[in-house]
C-alpha angles and dihedrals in degrees: 000000000000120000120202123209106218093186093060094046093051091049091052091050090051092050092051091048092049092051092050090050091050092049091049090048094051093046089051091053092049092048091050093050092049091047092050092053091048093050092045092051090048093051092048093052091046093051096041102039106022129248094275092054091047091053089048092054091047090052091052094244132116117284116266118241114244099172111116129203098261090052092052091049092048094049093049093045090055088066087067112171099017108199107204106163138033119197117196129186143171115217139165112230124187132200136175147180117214135189117238093219106032130057119255095253088061105036109005131111117199127177133190116199126191104212131196110191144167131214118196124199137182146117130293102224094179087085093057109121135201089256089062095064126064120182119194112172108289093353126083129186121200129189107200128204116252119276118256144183107261099188146347114209135179117215102229093193091060098034113094139177104247098189142340127198119194125185123248093251099038138072127222112279107236090211097053097083092049090051090049091051091051091052091048091057091050093049092047092053092046092050091050093050090050090052091054102257092155092050091049091046092053092047091050093047091051091052092049096049092042092055090048094051094046085053087061089058101262111145097196122043119180114186121182 
């Protein structure tokens, strides 16, 4: 005669049921974590790229451009005075005051100045108007303002008086050094213009703006 033990059978059933519940609970947590990451990624793409671009990515095609002409104009204008080139130079500049009746060694005043200066060029994009930007799908055409010299500065810390000769019967003119510095600024700017600072400024500006617009998603950028 076989005797069944109902207590042991019921305990085994409870253990199996508990194992199934734990497995289902673990699977549910894993599924919830994966779903959370998927939803977070979808929200990030939607916020950063726009719904049309998100749909394009999900379809496997290229993202669609959703940047209109006023937005392009506003983004470029925010760059304002775009400094794109800095021209530095060391130069010796001379200046003198002479007497019309006496020789220099008696009444002259001569100064040699070793000048270190910087000329900065770029494009003032605040003047860009709506008529200067044309958006056609994935192509954008920009007509930039002309390049210009923003500033010509002398580095006072690196600019020194090399020599000064004053006549026997004269005293140093307090205005001579200021006049030489003004002449130095003029010569620095002239040298920068001769070396093509405006051309370089325009080329660098086009490269900077082109990179920015391609970052918006435009495939063709024509900057004139």
